[in-house]
Every structure is written in structure tokens, then in C-alpha cells.
N, CA, C and O atoms as a GROMACS GRO file, in nm:
protein
  304
    1MET      N    1  -1.080  -1.345   0.627
    1MET     CA    2  -1.078  -1.177   0.559
    1MET      C    3  -0.917  -1.139   0.503
    1MET      O    4  -0.828  -1.224   0.501
    2ASN      N    5  -0.902  -1.032   0.469
    2ASN     CA    6  -0.795  -0.980   0.431
    2ASN      C    7  -0.768  -0.891   0.528
    2ASN      O    8  -0.852  -0.848   0.608
    3VAL      N    9  -0.621  -0.855   0.523
    3VAL     CA   10  -0.515  -0.822   0.712
    3VAL      C   11  -0.597  -0.695   0.637
    3VAL      O   12  -0.715  -0.722   0.657
    4SER      N   13  -0.592  -0.594   0.575
    4SER     CA   14  -0.685  -0.470   0.539
    4SER      C   15  -0.827  -0.452   0.598
    4SER      O   16  -0.879  -0.350   0.642
    5VAL      N   17  -0.865  -0.550   0.590
    5VAL     CA   18  -1.007  -0.575   0.608
    5VAL      C   19  -1.013  -0.538   0.798
    5VAL      O   20  -1.080  -0.460   0.865
    6GLU      N   21  -0.894  -0.652   0.833
    6GLU     CA   22  -0.872  -0.659   0.967
    6GLU      C   23  -0.832  -0.534   1.035
    6GLU      O   24  -0.844  -0.502   1.153
    7ALA      N   25  -0.776  -0.462   0.923
    7ALA     CA   26  -0.679  -0.344   1.050
    7ALA      C   27  -0.826  -0.258   1.019
    7ALA      O   28  -0.874  -0.196   1.114
    8ALA      N   29  -0.890  -0.254   0.900
    8ALA     CA   30  -1.009  -0.124   0.871
    8ALA      C   31  -1.116  -0.116   1.041
    8ALA      O   32  -1.159  -0.018   1.101
    9ASN      N   33  -1.132  -0.322   1.085
    9ASN     CA   34  -1.207  -0.342   1.144
    9ASN      C   35  -1.175  -0.296   1.306
    9ASN      O   36  -1.256  -0.250   1.386
   10LEU      N   37  -1.009  -0.330   1.331
   10LEU     CA   38  -0.962  -0.201   1.431
   10LEU      C   39  -0.910  -0.050   1.428
   10LEU      O   40  -0.806  -0.002   1.473
   11GLY      N   41  -1.020   0.009   1.358
   11GLY     CA   42  -0.986   0.137   1.343
   11GLY      C   43  -0.858   0.242   1.256
   11GLY      O   44  -0.838   0.363   1.249
   12PHE      N   45  -0.798   0.131   1.205
   12PHE     CA   46  -0.681   0.193   1.059
   12PHE      C   47  -0.683   0.133   0.973
   12PHE      O   48  -0.637   0.024   0.940
   13ASP      N   49  -0.797   0.275   0.889
   13ASP     CA   50  -0.845   0.312   0.742
   13ASP      C   51  -0.804   0.456   0.742
   13ASP      O   52  -0.722   0.506   0.819
   14TRP      N   53  -0.863   0.513   0.656
   14TRP     CA   54  -0.900   0.627   0.542
   14TRP      C   55  -1.060   0.632   0.484
   14TRP      O   56  -1.138   0.543   0.450
   15ALA      N   57  -1.070   0.799   0.488
   15ALA     CA   58  -1.186   0.795   0.465
   15ALA      C   59  -1.214   0.768   0.381
   15ALA      O   60  -1.288   0.670   0.384
   16CYS      N   61  -1.188   0.813   0.269
   16CYS     CA   62  -1.200   0.758   0.094
   16CYS      C   63  -1.106   0.764   0.096
   16CYS      O   64  -1.024   0.801   0.180
   17ALA      N   65  -1.095   0.678  -0.130
   17ALA     CA   66  -0.951   0.622  -0.190
   17ALA      C   67  -0.917   0.735  -0.177
   17ALA      O   68  -0.834   0.737  -0.086
   18ALA      N   69  -0.941   0.887  -0.238
   18ALA     CA   70  -0.827   1.000  -0.204
   18ALA      C   71  -0.739   1.013  -0.115
   18ALA      O   72  -0.635   1.078  -0.125
   19ASP      N   73  -0.799   0.921   0.021
   19ASP     CA   74  -0.678   0.959   0.067
   19ASP      C   75  -0.544   0.867   0.125
   19ASP      O   76  -0.448   0.888   0.199
   20VAL      N   77  -0.598   0.755   0.046
   20VAL     CA   78  -0.503   0.637   0.040
   20VAL      C   79  -0.425   0.684  -0.074
   20VAL      O   80  -0.305   0.656  -0.082
   21LEU      N   81  -0.460   0.726  -0.128
   21LEU     CA   82  -0.364   0.768  -0.267
   21LEU      C   83  -0.240   0.901  -0.151
   21LEU      O   84  -0.120   0.880  -0.131
   22ASP      N   85  -0.289   0.978  -0.117
   22ASP     CA   86  -0.201   1.050  -0.034
   22ASP      C   87  -0.080   0.965   0.033
   22ASP      O   88   0.043   0.969   0.024
   23LYS      N   89  -0.201   0.864   0.125
   23LYS     CA   90  -0.096   0.768   0.146
   23LYS      C   91   0.006   0.698   0.090
   23LYS      O   92   0.114   0.662   0.136
   24LEU      N   93  -0.057   0.681  -0.044
   24LEU     CA   94   0.098   0.599  -0.135
   24LEU      C   95   0.176   0.713  -0.167
   24LEU      O   96   0.292   0.699  -0.203
   25ASP      N   97   0.125   0.818  -0.158
   25ASP     CA   98   0.273   0.889  -0.154
   25ASP      C   99   0.381   0.970  -0.118
   25ASP      O  100   0.479   1.034  -0.158
   26GLU      N  101   0.274   0.915   0.034
   26GLU     CA  102   0.389   0.903   0.145
   26GLU      C  103   0.450   0.810   0.128
   26GLU      O  104   0.566   0.839   0.156
   27GLU      N  105   0.441   0.673   0.085
   27GLU     CA  106   0.451   0.555   0.139
   27GLU      C  107   0.587   0.566   0.036
   27GLU      O  108   0.686   0.497   0.060
   28LEU      N  109   0.581   0.647  -0.068
   28LEU     CA  110   0.664   0.636  -0.212
   28LEU      C  111   0.821   0.702  -0.157
   28LEU      O  112   0.941   0.674  -0.155
   29GLN      N  113   0.691   0.841  -0.104
   29GLN     CA  114   0.857   0.939  -0.031
   29GLN      C  115   0.965   0.877   0.064
   29GLN      O  116   1.079   0.925   0.064
   30GLU      N  117   0.936   0.782   0.136
   30GLU     CA  118   0.987   0.712   0.233
   30GLU      C  119   1.088   0.646   0.170
   30GLU      O  120   1.206   0.672   0.192
   31ILE      N  121   1.040   0.539   0.072
   31ILE     CA  122   1.138   0.435  -0.062
   31ILE      C  123   1.235   0.525  -0.074
   31ILE      O  124   1.346   0.478  -0.048
   32ARG      N  125   1.232   0.645  -0.107
   32ARG     CA  126   1.282   0.714  -0.228
   32ARG      C  127   1.434   0.829  -0.070
   32ARG      O  128   1.545   0.881  -0.079
   33GLN      N  129   1.340   0.810   0.030
   33GLN     CA  130   1.428   0.851   0.153
   33GLN      C  131   1.524   0.762   0.200
   33GLN      O  132   1.644   0.788   0.204
   34ALA      N  133   1.471   0.650   0.238
   34ALA     CA  134   1.574   0.537   0.225
   34ALA      C  135   1.660   0.514   0.163
   34ALA      O  136   1.770   0.520   0.219
   35MET      N  137   1.655   0.477   0.030
   35MET     CA  138   1.694   0.502  -0.092
   35MET      C  139   1.812   0.555  -0.028
   35MET      O  140   1.904   0.489   0.021
   36ASN      N  141   1.798   0.712  -0.034
   36ASN     CA  142   1.883   0.806  -0.125
   36ASN      C  143   1.951   0.776   0.036
   36ASN      O  144   2.074   0.776   0.028
   37ASN      N  145   1.912   0.755   0.148
   37ASN     CA  146   1.979   0.746   0.314
   37ASN      C  147   2.118   0.681   0.236
   37ASN      O  148   2.209   0.758   0.204
   38GLY      N  149   2.128   0.501   0.202
   38GLY     CA  150   2.157   0.389   0.162
   38GLY      C  151   2.141   0.338   0.335
   38GLY      O  152   2.231   0.316   0.415
   39ASP      N  153   1.968   0.328   0.359
   39ASP     CA  154   1.878   0.276   0.458
   39ASP      C  155   1.933   0.062   0.431
   39ASP      O  156   1.986   0.007   0.335
   40THR      N  157   1.911   0.037   0.494
   40THR     CA  158   1.933  -0.112   0.462
   40THR      C  159   1.812  -0.152   0.435
   40THR      O  160   1.696  -0.116   0.455
   41GLN      N  161   1.894  -0.268   0.362
   41GLN     CA  162   1.795  -0.395   0.301
   41GLN      C  163   1.639  -0.427   0.360
   41GLN      O  164   1.525  -0.446   0.316
   42ASP      N  165   1.688  -0.423   0.446
   42ASP     CA  166   1.562  -0.449   0.597
   42ASP      C  167   1.454  -0.377   0.581
   42ASP      O  168   1.348  -0.411   0.530
   43HIS      N  169   1.513  -0.187   0.663
   43HIS     CA  170   1.428  -0.135   0.569
   43HIS      C  171   1.387  -0.070   0.495
   43HIS      O  172   1.310   0.022   0.522
   44LEU      N  173   1.439  -0.109   0.343
   44LEU     CA  174   1.367  -0.120   0.197
   44LEU      C  175   1.256  -0.147   0.196
   44LEU      O  176   1.152  -0.090   0.162
   45THR      N  177   1.308  -0.334   0.275
   45THR     CA  178   1.136  -0.380   0.292
   45THR      C  179   1.105  -0.376   0.254
   45THR      O  180   1.066  -0.391   0.138
   46GLU      N  181   1.100  -0.322   0.446
   46GLU     CA  182   0.998  -0.220   0.559
   46GLU      C  183   0.916  -0.159   0.518
   46GLU      O  184   0.795  -0.156   0.541
   47GLU      N  185   0.985  -0.100   0.445
   47GLU     CA  186   0.893   0.076   0.326
   47GLU      C  187   0.789  -0.012   0.191
   47GLU      O  188   0.670   0.003   0.167
   48ILE      N  189   0.879  -0.094   0.130
   48ILE     CA  190   0.820  -0.161   0.014
   48ILE      C  191   0.700  -0.204   0.092
   48ILE      O  192   0.595  -0.169   0.038
   49GLY      N  193   0.683  -0.280   0.225
   49GLY     CA  194   0.558  -0.378   0.261
   49GLY      C  195   0.473  -0.222   0.292
   49GLY      O  196   0.350  -0.224   0.290
   50ASP      N  197   0.520  -0.136   0.311
   50ASP     CA  198   0.372  -0.025   0.368
   50ASP      C  199   0.354  -0.020   0.287
   50ASP      O  200   0.233  -0.024   0.268
   51LEU      N  201   0.434  -0.006   0.164
   51LEU     CA  202   0.352   0.087  -0.044
   51LEU      C  203   0.208  -0.081  -0.039
   51LEU      O  204   0.087  -0.086  -0.021
   52TYR      N  205   0.296  -0.167  -0.059
   52TYR     CA  206   0.213  -0.301  -0.059
   52TYR      C  207   0.117  -0.232   0.010
   52TYR      O  208   0.042  -0.154  -0.048
   53PHE      N  209   0.108  -0.262   0.177
   53PHE     CA  210  -0.032  -0.274   0.210
   53PHE      C  211  -0.142  -0.108   0.208
   53PHE      O  212  -0.254  -0.081   0.249
   54ALA      N  213  -0.071  -0.057   0.163
   54ALA     CA  214  -0.122   0.090   0.123
   54ALA      C  215  -0.226   0.072  -0.020
   54ALA      O  216  -0.338   0.117  -0.046
   55LEU      N  217  -0.129  -0.017  -0.098
   55LEU     CA  218  -0.237  -0.048  -0.206
   55LEU      C  219  -0.330  -0.162  -0.258
   55LEU      O  220  -0.404  -0.183  -0.353
   56VAL      N  221  -0.282  -0.231  -0.136
   56VAL     CA  222  -0.444  -0.288  -0.075
   56VAL      C  223  -0.539  -0.284  -0.076
   56VAL      O  224  -0.634  -0.349  -0.120
   57ASN      N  225  -0.496  -0.099   0.039
   57ASN     CA  226  -0.596  -0.059   0.132
   57ASN      C  227  -0.684   0.039  -0.047
   57ASN      O  228  -0.796   0.053  -0.096
   58LEU      N  229  -0.620   0.057  -0.061
   58LEU     CA  230  -0.636   0.130  -0.194
   58LEU      C  231  -0.707   0.019  -0.277
   58LEU      O  232  -0.646  -0.068  -0.215
   59THR      N  233  -0.768  -0.037  -0.346
   59THR     CA  234  -0.822  -0.173  -0.374
   59THR      C  235  -0.927  -0.181  -0.292
   59THR      O  236  -1.028  -0.169  -0.362
   60ARG      N  237  -0.960  -0.197  -0.165
   60ARG     CA  238  -1.028  -0.262  -0.091
   60ARG      C  239  -1.113  -0.155  -0.082
   60ARG      O  240  -1.232  -0.180  -0.098
   61LYS      N  241  -1.067   0.010  -0.052
   61LYS     CA  242  -1.201   0.132  -0.074
   61LYS      C  243  -1.245   0.115  -0.212
   61LYS      O  244  -1.360   0.074  -0.206
   62MET      N  245  -1.204   0.129  -0.343
   62MET     CA  246  -1.224   0.139  -0.422
   62MET      C  247  -1.316  -0.013  -0.535
   62MET      O  248  -1.328  -0.014  -0.658
   63GLN      N  249  -1.366  -0.126  -0.427
   63GLN     CA  250  -1.447  -0.200  -0.435
   63GLN      C  251  -1.362  -0.338  -0.566
   63GLN      O  252  -1.432  -0.404  -0.644
   64ILE      N  253  -1.224  -0.349  -0.560
   64ILE     CA  254  -1.090  -0.407  -0.645
   64ILE      C  255  -1.063  -0.526  -0.560
   64ILE      O  256  -1.069  -0.550  -0.440
   65ALA      N  257  -1.038  -0.576  -0.643
   65ALA     CA  258  -0.991  -0.718  -0.606
   65ALA      C  259  -0.897  -0.726  -0.609
   65ALA      O  260  -0.887  -0.793  -0.712
   66PRO      N  261  -0.739  -0.699  -0.556
   66PRO     CA  262  -0.631  -0.706  -0.540
   66PRO      C  263  -0.576  -0.819  -0.658
   66PRO      O  264  -0.532  -0.803  -0.772
   67ASP      N  265  -0.597  -0.920  -0.589
   67ASP     CA  266  -0.546  -1.075  -0.695
   67ASP      C  267  -0.585  -0.999  -0.817
   67ASP      O  268  -0.493  -0.942  -0.876
   68ILE      N  269  -0.694  -0.989  -0.859
   68ILE     CA  270  -0.762  -0.963  -1.076
   68ILE      C  271  -0.618  -0.791  -1.036
   68ILE      O  272  -0.514  -0.752  -1.091
   69ALA      N  273  -0.653  -0.772  -0.984
   69ALA     CA  274  -0.622  -0.656  -1.029
   69ALA      C  275  -0.452  -0.675  -1.081
   69ALA      O  276  -0.417  -0.666  -1.199
   70PHE      N  277  -0.387  -0.695  -1.000
   70PHE     CA  278  -0.252  -0.737  -1.019
   70PHE      C  279  -0.195  -0.867  -1.158
   70PHE      O  280  -0.097  -0.862  -1.232
   71GLN      N  281  -0.321  -0.988  -1.147
   71GLN     CA  282  -0.332  -1.002  -1.310
   71GLN      C  283  -0.375  -1.027  -1.367
   71GLN      O  284  -0.401  -1.144  -1.394
   72LYS      N  285  -0.438  -0.854  -1.465
   72LYS     CA  286  -0.451  -0.778  -1.561
   72LYS      C  287  -0.345  -0.679  -1.553
   72LYS      O  288  -0.338  -0.615  -1.658
   73GLY      N  289  -0.254  -0.640  -1.457
   73GLY     CA  290  -0.147  -0.554  -1.449
   73GLY      C  291  -0.022  -0.647  -1.548
   73GLY      O  292   0.061  -0.598  -1.625
   74ILE      N  293  -0.048  -0.821  -1.509
   74ILE     CA  294   0.042  -0.877  -1.568
   74ILE      C  295   0.027  -0.909  -1.678
   74ILE      O  296   0.107  -0.880  -1.768
   75THR      N  297  -0.108  -0.995  -1.700
   75THR     CA  298  -0.190  -0.998  -1.875
   75THR      C  299  -0.135  -0.843  -1.974
   75THR      O  300  -0.088  -0.841  -2.087
   76LYS      N  301  -0.167  -0.711  -1.870
   76LYS     CA  302  -0.168  -0.627  -1.969
   76LYS      C  303   0.006  -0.628  -2.047
   76LYS      O  304   0.031  -0.557  -2.144
   0.00000   0.00000   0.00000
């Protein structure tokens, strides 16, 4: 089972894909802020991990396999 499904089963979920897009915007802003603040590599890594997690949740909400979407992006 994928970690985003497990998280959703524990109540950590969004109502719809559009809500996940808002979360992606929030996570991108946090990365920008961390970069502008000169935060540590460890903190930036954590923020980028949050972005990945939100993106995987978007694929789940849209019923798209994240690995296939990633491969299509690479191939394109």
C-alpha cells in the first residue's frame, strides 16, 4: 500500500484534487521561504519531501499512478 493511501486511511486527506493543488502552492511557498532564509540543507530537504508527498496525493486523488506520471515526464 502506498504511503498516501495509508495517510488518507488515518484521516490525513483532502476533499478533492483542487485542495491538494492549494497544498502544493503552500509547499512551494515554504521552499521559497526556506531558500530565502538560507535555511539548512536538512530543512530544505524536509520541505521538498513535503512537496513530493503532496504531489503523490494529487496523483492519488486524480487516479493516476505516480510512477507512470513521472516516467511520462521523463520520456517527454
